[in-house]
C-alpha positions as CSV (number, residue, x, y, z in Angstrom):
1,M,31.8,2.1,8.3
2,I,31.7,-1.6,7.2
3,N,28.6,-3.7,7.7
4,N,28.9,-5.9,4.6
5,P,30.9,-9.1,5.2
6,N,29.6,-10.6,2.0
7,P,30.8,-9.4,-1.4
8,I,28.3,-7.2,-3.3
9,S,28.1,-9.8,-6.1
10,D,26.1,-11.9,-3.7
11,Y,23.4,-9.3,-3.8
12,L,23.5,-8.2,-7.5
13,V,21.1,-11.0,-8.6
14,P,17.7,-10.8,-10.2
15,G,14.9,-10.1,-7.8
16,R,17.0,-8.3,-5.1
17,R,16.0,-4.7,-4.3
18,A,18.8,-2.1,-4.5
19,H,18.5,1.4,-3.0
20,L,20.9,3.9,-4.5
21,V,21.6,7.0,-2.4
22,G,22.3,9.9,-4.8
23,I,20.8,8.0,-7.7
24,G,20.7,11.1,-10.0
25,G,24.4,11.5,-10.0
26,V,26.6,11.1,-13.1
27,S,27.9,7.7,-12.1
28,M,24.8,6.4,-10.2
29,C,22.2,6.9,-12.9
30,P,23.9,4.5,-15.4
31,L,24.4,2.1,-12.5
32,A,20.7,2.1,-11.8
33,E,19.9,1.3,-15.5
34,V,22.5,-1.5,-15.6
35,L,21.1,-3.1,-12.4
36,L,17.6,-2.8,-13.7
37,G,18.7,-4.5,-16.9
38,K,20.1,-7.3,-14.9
39,G,16.8,-8.0,-13.3
40,L,17.2,-6.2,-9.9
41,Q,14.5,-4.1,-8.5
42,V,16.0,-0.6,-8.3
43,Q,14.9,2.4,-6.2
44,G,16.8,5.5,-4.9
45,S,16.9,9.0,-3.6
46,D,18.4,12.3,-4.5
47,M,18.5,15.8,-3.1
48,N,17.0,17.4,-6.2
49,D,14.7,16.7,-9.1
50,S,16.5,16.7,-12.4
51,G,16.2,15.4,-16.0
52,T,18.2,12.4,-14.9
53,V,15.8,11.6,-12.1
54,E,12.8,12.0,-14.5
55,R,14.5,9.6,-16.9
56,L,14.9,7.0,-14.2
57,R,11.2,7.4,-13.2
58,S,10.2,6.9,-16.8
59,L,11.9,3.5,-16.6
60,G,9.8,2.6,-13.6
61,I,12.5,3.3,-11.0
62,P,11.0,5.1,-8.0
63,V,13.1,8.1,-6.8
64,A,12.4,10.0,-3.5
65,I,13.6,13.6,-3.2
66,G,15.5,14.2,0.0
67,H,17.2,11.7,2.2
68,N,15.2,9.9,4.9
69,A,15.6,6.5,6.4
70,D,12.0,5.7,5.5
71,N,13.1,5.8,1.8
72,L,14.8,2.5,2.3
73,G,11.6,0.5,2.4
74,D,12.3,-3.2,2.1
75,C,15.5,-3.0,0.2
76,D,18.1,-5.7,0.3
77,L,21.2,-3.5,-0.1
78,V,22.2,0.2,-0.3
79,I,24.7,1.6,-2.7
80,R,26.2,5.1,-2.2
81,T,28.7,7.4,-3.7
82,A,31.9,8.6,-2.0
83,A,30.2,11.9,-1.4
84,V,27.5,10.3,0.8
85,H,28.9,10.0,4.3
86,D,28.1,7.8,7.3
87,G,25.9,10.4,8.9
88,N,23.5,10.4,6.0
89,P,20.1,9.3,7.5
90,E,19.7,6.6,4.9
91,I,23.1,5.2,5.6
92,A,22.6,5.3,9.3
93,G,19.1,3.8,8.9
94,A,20.5,0.9,6.8
95,V,23.2,0.2,9.4
96,A,20.7,0.2,12.2
97,R,18.5,-2.3,10.3
98,G,21.4,-4.5,9.3
99,I,21.1,-3.7,5.6
100,P,24.5,-3.9,3.9
101,V,25.9,-0.7,2.5
102,Y,28.3,-0.7,-0.5
103,E,30.2,1.9,-2.4
104,R,29.4,2.8,-6.0
105,A,32.8,1.6,-7.2
106,Q,32.2,-1.8,-5.7
107,A,29.0,-2.2,-7.7
108,W,30.7,-1.1,-10.9
109,G,33.6,-3.5,-10.1
110,A,31.2,-6.4,-9.7
111,I,29.4,-5.5,-12.9
112,M,32.5,-5.2,-15.1
113,R,33.5,-8.8,-14.2
114,H,30.8,-9.9,-16.6
115,Y,32.3,-8.1,-19.5
116,P,35.1,-9.8,-21.5
117,N,36.6,-6.3,-22.1
118,A,36.7,-3.9,-19.2
119,L,38.5,-0.7,-20.3
120,C,39.3,1.6,-17.4
121,V,40.8,5.0,-18.0
122,S,42.7,6.5,-15.1
123,G,45.0,9.5,-14.5
124,T,45.2,12.7,-12.5
125,H,43.8,14.6,-15.5
126,G,42.5,13.9,-19.0
127,K,40.2,11.0,-17.9
128,T,37.0,12.4,-19.2
129,T,38.3,13.4,-22.6
130,T,40.2,10.1,-23.2
131,T,37.2,8.0,-22.0
132,S,35.0,10.1,-24.4
133,M,37.5,9.5,-27.3
134,C,37.4,5.8,-26.5
135,T,33.6,5.9,-26.6
136,H,33.6,7.5,-30.0
137,I,36.0,4.9,-31.4
138,F,34.1,1.9,-30.0
139,M,30.8,3.4,-31.2
140,A,32.4,3.8,-34.7
141,A,33.5,0.2,-34.6
142,E,29.8,-0.7,-33.8
143,A,31.0,-2.5,-30.6
144,D,27.9,-1.3,-28.7
145,P,29.8,-0.6,-25.5
146,T,28.4,0.2,-22.0
147,V,30.0,3.5,-21.0
148,M,30.4,5.6,-17.8
149,I,32.0,9.0,-18.1
150,G,32.4,11.8,-15.5
151,G,30.9,14.4,-17.8
152,T,28.4,14.9,-20.6
153,L,29.4,13.6,-24.1
154,P,27.3,15.2,-26.9
155,L,27.4,11.8,-28.8
156,L,25.5,10.2,-26.0
157,H,23.5,13.3,-24.9
158,S,24.6,12.2,-21.4
159,G,27.6,10.8,-19.5
160,Y,26.7,7.2,-20.0
161,R,25.1,4.5,-22.2
162,V,24.0,1.0,-21.5
163,G,25.0,-1.2,-24.4
164,R,24.8,-4.9,-25.3
165,G,28.3,-5.5,-26.5
166,D,31.2,-7.2,-24.7
167,T,33.0,-4.0,-23.8
168,I,32.5,-1.7,-20.8
169,I,34.4,1.7,-20.8
170,L,34.7,3.5,-17.5
171,E,36.4,6.7,-16.3
172,S,38.3,5.4,-13.3
173,C,39.0,7.8,-10.4
174,E,41.8,7.4,-7.8
175,Y,40.1,9.5,-5.2
176,C,39.4,7.4,-2.0
177,N,41.1,4.5,-4.0
178,S,37.8,4.0,-5.8
179,F,39.3,2.4,-8.8
180,L,40.8,-0.4,-6.6
181,S,37.3,-1.9,-6.6
182,F,37.4,-2.4,-10.3
183,F,38.5,-5.4,-12.4
184,P,40.1,-3.9,-15.5
185,T,41.2,-6.1,-18.4
186,V,42.7,-2.9,-19.9
187,A,44.0,-0.2,-17.6
188,V,45.0,3.2,-19.1
189,I,47.3,5.4,-17.0
190,L,47.4,8.9,-18.5
191,N,49.5,10.6,-15.8
192,V,50.2,10.4,-12.1
193,E,50.6,13.8,-10.4
194,T,50.0,15.3,-7.0
195,D,46.3,15.8,-6.3
196,H,43.5,14.9,-3.8
197,L,45.8,15.6,-0.9
198,D,42.7,15.6,1.4
199,F,42.9,11.8,1.0
200,F,46.4,10.9,-0.1
201,K,49.4,11.6,2.0
202,D,51.7,12.7,-0.8
203,L,52.8,11.8,-4.4
204,E,54.3,8.5,-3.3
205,D,51.0,7.5,-1.7
206,I,49.3,8.4,-5.0
207,K,51.8,6.3,-6.9
208,R,51.2,3.3,-4.7
209,S,47.5,3.6,-5.4
210,F,48.0,3.7,-9.2
211,R,50.5,0.8,-8.9
212,R,47.8,-1.3,-7.2
213,F,45.4,-0.4,-9.9
214,A,47.8,-1.5,-12.6
215,E,48.3,-4.8,-10.8
216,L,44.6,-5.5,-11.0
217,V,45.0,-6.3,-14.7
218,P,45.3,-10.0,-15.4
219,S,48.2,-11.4,-17.3
220,T,46.0,-11.7,-20.4
221,G,45.1,-8.0,-20.3
222,S,47.0,-4.8,-21.0
223,V,48.4,-1.9,-18.9
224,I,48.7,1.2,-21.1
225,V,51.0,3.9,-19.9
226,N,52.0,7.4,-21.0
227,A,55.7,7.2,-21.7
228,D,55.9,11.0,-21.6
229,N,54.8,11.2,-17.9
230,E,57.4,10.4,-15.2
231,G,54.8,9.5,-12.6
232,A,53.0,7.1,-15.0
233,R,56.3,5.5,-16.0
234,S,57.4,4.9,-12.5
235,V,54.1,3.3,-11.5
236,A,54.3,0.8,-14.4
237,Q,58.0,-0.1,-13.9
238,G,58.5,-3.8,-14.5
239,L,54.9,-4.4,-15.7
240,N,55.7,-4.9,-19.4
241,A,53.2,-2.1,-20.2
242,F,52.1,-1.0,-23.6
243,T,53.3,2.6,-24.0
244,F,52.1,5.6,-25.9
245,G,53.7,9.1,-26.2
246,L,55.0,11.9,-28.3
247,E,58.6,11.2,-27.4
248,P,60.6,8.5,-29.3
249,G,60.5,4.9,-28.1
250,A,56.8,4.5,-27.3
251,A,54.9,1.6,-28.8
252,C,52.1,3.9,-30.0
253,T,53.2,7.4,-31.2
254,A,52.3,10.3,-33.6
255,V,54.2,10.6,-36.8
256,N,54.1,13.4,-39.4
257,L,52.5,15.7,-36.9
258,R,51.3,19.0,-38.3
259,E,48.4,21.5,-38.0
260,E,45.5,22.2,-40.3
261,K,43.5,25.3,-39.3
262,G,45.2,25.1,-35.9
263,R,44.1,21.5,-35.2
264,P,46.5,18.5,-35.0
265,V,46.7,16.1,-37.8
266,F,49.1,13.0,-37.6
267,D,49.6,9.4,-38.4
268,I,49.3,6.9,-35.6
269,H,52.0,4.3,-35.7
270,V,52.1,1.2,-33.5
271,H,55.4,-0.7,-33.2
272,G,56.6,1.3,-36.2
273,R,53.7,0.5,-38.5
274,F,50.9,2.7,-39.7
275,Y,47.6,2.1,-37.7
276,A,45.4,5.1,-38.4
277,R,45.4,8.7,-39.4
278,A,44.1,11.2,-36.9
279,A,42.6,14.6,-37.8
280,L,41.5,16.0,-34.4
281,R,38.8,18.6,-33.9
282,V,40.1,19.6,-30.5
283,Y,43.2,21.6,-29.8
284,G,46.4,21.2,-27.8
285,R,49.3,18.9,-27.3
286,H,47.5,17.2,-24.4
287,N,44.7,16.1,-26.7
288,I,47.3,14.5,-29.0
289,S,48.4,12.5,-26.0
290,N,44.8,11.7,-25.1
291,A,44.1,10.5,-28.6
292,L,47.2,8.3,-28.6
293,A,45.9,6.7,-25.3
294,A,42.5,6.0,-26.8
295,A,44.1,4.6,-30.0
296,S,46.3,2.4,-27.9
297,A,43.3,1.0,-26.0
298,A,41.5,0.3,-29.3
299,Y,44.6,-1.4,-30.7
300,V,45.1,-3.8,-27.9
301,L,41.4,-4.7,-28.1
302,G,41.5,-5.4,-31.8
303,I,39.6,-2.4,-33.1
304,P,40.5,-1.6,-36.7
305,G,42.3,1.6,-37.5
306,K,39.4,2.9,-39.6
307,A,37.2,3.1,-36.6
308,V,39.9,5.0,-34.7
309,E,40.0,7.5,-37.6
310,E,36.3,7.9,-37.6
311,G,35.9,8.0,-33.9
312,L,38.7,10.6,-33.3
313,G,37.5,12.6,-36.3
314,S,34.0,12.9,-34.9
315,F,35.0,13.9,-31.4
316,T,34.5,17.6,-30.7
317,G,35.1,17.5,-27.0
318,A,33.2,16.4,-23.8
319,G,31.0,18.7,-21.9
320,R,32.9,21.4,-19.9
321,R,36.1,20.6,-21.8
322,F,36.8,23.8,-23.8
323,E,33.0,24.0,-24.5
324,Y,31.8,26.9,-26.5
325,K,29.0,28.7,-24.7
326,G,28.3,31.8,-26.8
327,A,29.4,35.4,-27.5
328,F,29.1,38.6,-25.5
329,N,30.0,42.1,-26.7
330,G,32.2,40.5,-29.5
331,A,34.0,38.2,-27.0
332,E,33.7,34.4,-27.3
333,I,33.0,32.5,-24.1
334,Y,34.2,29.0,-23.4
335,D,33.9,26.8,-20.3
336,D,36.4,24.3,-19.0
337,Y,36.6,21.9,-16.1
338,A,40.3,22.3,-15.4
339,H,41.0,22.4,-11.7
340,H,44.6,21.2,-11.3
341,P,47.6,23.3,-12.1
342,D,48.7,20.9,-14.9
343,E,45.3,21.1,-16.4
344,L,45.3,24.9,-16.2
345,H,48.7,25.0,-17.9
346,A,47.5,22.8,-20.8
347,L,44.3,24.8,-21.2
348,L,45.9,28.3,-20.9
349,T,48.9,27.6,-23.1
350,T,46.7,26.2,-25.8
351,A,44.2,29.1,-25.5
352,R,47.0,31.7,-25.9
353,E,47.9,30.2,-29.3
354,L,44.4,30.6,-30.8
355,G,44.9,34.1,-32.0
356,Y,42.5,36.0,-29.8
357,R,43.2,39.7,-28.8
358,R,43.2,38.9,-25.1
359,L,42.7,35.9,-22.9
360,I,40.4,36.6,-20.0
361,V,40.1,33.8,-17.4
362,A,37.6,33.6,-14.6
363,F,38.9,30.8,-12.3
364,Q,37.2,29.1,-9.4
365,P,39.6,27.0,-7.3
366,H,38.1,23.6,-6.3
367,T,38.5,22.5,-2.6
368,Y,40.5,24.3,0.1
369,S,43.0,21.4,0.5
370,R,44.0,21.4,-3.2
371,T,44.3,25.2,-3.2
372,A,46.5,25.2,-0.1
373,K,48.7,22.3,-1.1
374,L,49.3,23.5,-4.7
375,F,49.2,27.2,-4.0
376,D,52.4,28.2,-5.7
377,Q,51.7,26.2,-8.8
378,F,48.3,27.8,-9.1
379,V,49.8,31.3,-8.8
380,E,52.3,30.6,-11.6
381,E,49.5,29.3,-14.0
382,L,47.2,32.2,-13.2
383,K,49.8,34.7,-14.4
384,L,49.4,33.4,-17.9
385,P,46.1,35.1,-18.9
386,D,45.9,38.8,-19.8
387,V,43.2,39.2,-17.3
388,T,42.6,36.9,-14.3
389,I,39.4,37.0,-12.3
390,L,39.3,34.8,-9.2
391,A,36.0,33.5,-7.8
392,E,35.9,32.2,-4.2
393,I,37.0,28.6,-3.7
394,F,34.3,26.0,-4.3
395,A,34.2,23.9,-1.1
396,A,32.8,20.7,-2.6
397,R,33.1,18.1,0.2
398,E,35.3,20.2,2.6
399,Q,35.2,22.6,5.4
400,N,37.7,25.5,5.3
401,T,39.9,24.4,8.1
402,Q,42.9,26.1,6.4
403,G,41.3,29.5,6.5
404,I,42.3,30.0,2.8
405,S,40.5,32.2,0.2
406,S,40.9,33.0,-3.4
407,A,41.8,36.5,-2.2
408,D,45.1,34.9,-1.0
409,L,45.8,33.8,-4.6
410,C,44.8,37.2,-5.9
411,R,47.4,39.0,-3.9
412,H,50.2,36.9,-5.6
413,V,48.9,37.3,-9.2
414,P,49.6,40.8,-10.6
415,G,46.5,42.6,-11.8
416,A,44.1,39.8,-10.7
417,V,40.6,40.7,-9.5
418,Y,39.0,38.8,-6.6
419,C,35.2,38.3,-6.6
420,S,33.5,36.9,-3.5
421,T,30.3,35.8,-5.4
422,L,29.5,34.5,-8.9
423,D,27.3,37.5,-9.5
424,K,30.3,39.7,-9.0
425,V,32.3,37.5,-11.4
426,T,29.6,38.0,-14.0
427,E,29.6,41.8,-13.5
428,Q,33.4,41.9,-13.7
429,L,33.3,39.9,-17.0
430,R,30.6,42.3,-18.3
431,K,32.8,45.3,-17.6
432,T,35.9,43.6,-19.0
433,A,34.8,41.9,-22.2
434,Q,35.7,43.5,-25.5
435,P,35.5,42.4,-29.2
436,G,38.2,39.9,-30.0
437,D,38.6,38.5,-26.5
438,L,38.5,34.9,-25.5
439,I,36.7,34.5,-22.1
440,L,37.3,31.2,-20.2
441,T,35.3,30.2,-17.2
442,V,37.4,27.6,-15.5
443,G,36.9,25.2,-12.6
444,A,35.2,22.0,-11.4
445,G,32.5,23.8,-9.4
446,D,29.7,26.1,-10.6
447,I,31.8,28.8,-12.3
448,C,30.1,28.0,-15.6
449,R,27.1,29.9,-14.3
450,A,29.0,33.2,-14.4
451,G,29.4,32.9,-18.1
452,E,25.9,31.7,-18.6
453,R,24.5,34.6,-16.7
454,L,26.5,37.0,-18.9
455,L,25.0,35.4,-22.0
456,E,21.5,35.7,-20.5
457,R,22.0,39.5,-20.3
458,E,23.2,39.5,-23.9
459,A,19.9,37.8,-25.0
């Protein structure tokens, strides 16, 4: 649905009233604050009360609970997330009244044009962690960045901050081509893999989207690409990209790589010269790669190596990225957002090397289309734990037109247990947990609640 012939920038001016549908969301709440700071009158609606909603109200932003066309009032424009569809009563009401409707990504794109440095972190996976690492580095450099992350960062006590510096750092998602509304001066491409097949046709379609994203960067900017990832390399072919990677030949790479207490320590070299020393507090080869990506972004934007060292050294992980939750019956419980087979592989292979007696994984697939399209890959990764518990698929934005269930995965994973509800997952974990075990609740839905309920019983 398009009813907005004029660019959103025409409306993002002081005095205009913006209505944000889903204002309590992780990417909408910071947008509301930024717009308020630019002199707009901001209002919105959300389905539920939350701490985020209360914060917005404390800033003088009225928030209605529930969606109703009457909530629009006398607004001049409406901004929505990709999850809010045309049938939403506020969207339909806006269209009926001739109020222009824009996507969240369009608003962020217009805003970032006012920042000299717009650092956009993209990739099929690793975006939240790398964006968080960048945030730590730029905060250490006292650059006072504006930040939007798709998860909670303990440093910020939220997923965003509104700064006064000349840099904006955004996690940039390819789903629905959202990042094509951005105006990056620095575009980071971590990896390009098959995902979001409910929107993209195939891997080639995904690559075309990432290529268009890379081409948004002006000649004075930088495209930063993972030289270790074939998809990212192919997307950036002929673009004179700045590369990072663990394999020889990348512009930014890790030298003298070793482990101290199981955690990676290495020197970061750029064009063969020492730039910074990294002593990470997170595990896994994938996090070395993420750290190199963040260091590359810092380097091209003139951040001193000392800030890279301090920023990476203080980063302990983003929310729901191998996040420690507590202990039950002598087993340690962690939670992770992994929902793609590549993410699962990185998480589970790292977890197996940590020295626990057994690895117990409660996995909740995310979306029917992803589960169906990547079924065989999920099966292979789910064979890695000692014990695999499968929660039912988290539908998110979809209807189950494929007729698929986690029970189908379970039949192909030897010894796996299928649980139709989260309460059953919790009960299965309770019966299974033993001293020395590592329990991982994994997925992009609400699987974390299974581990949390287990800990409530322990308390």
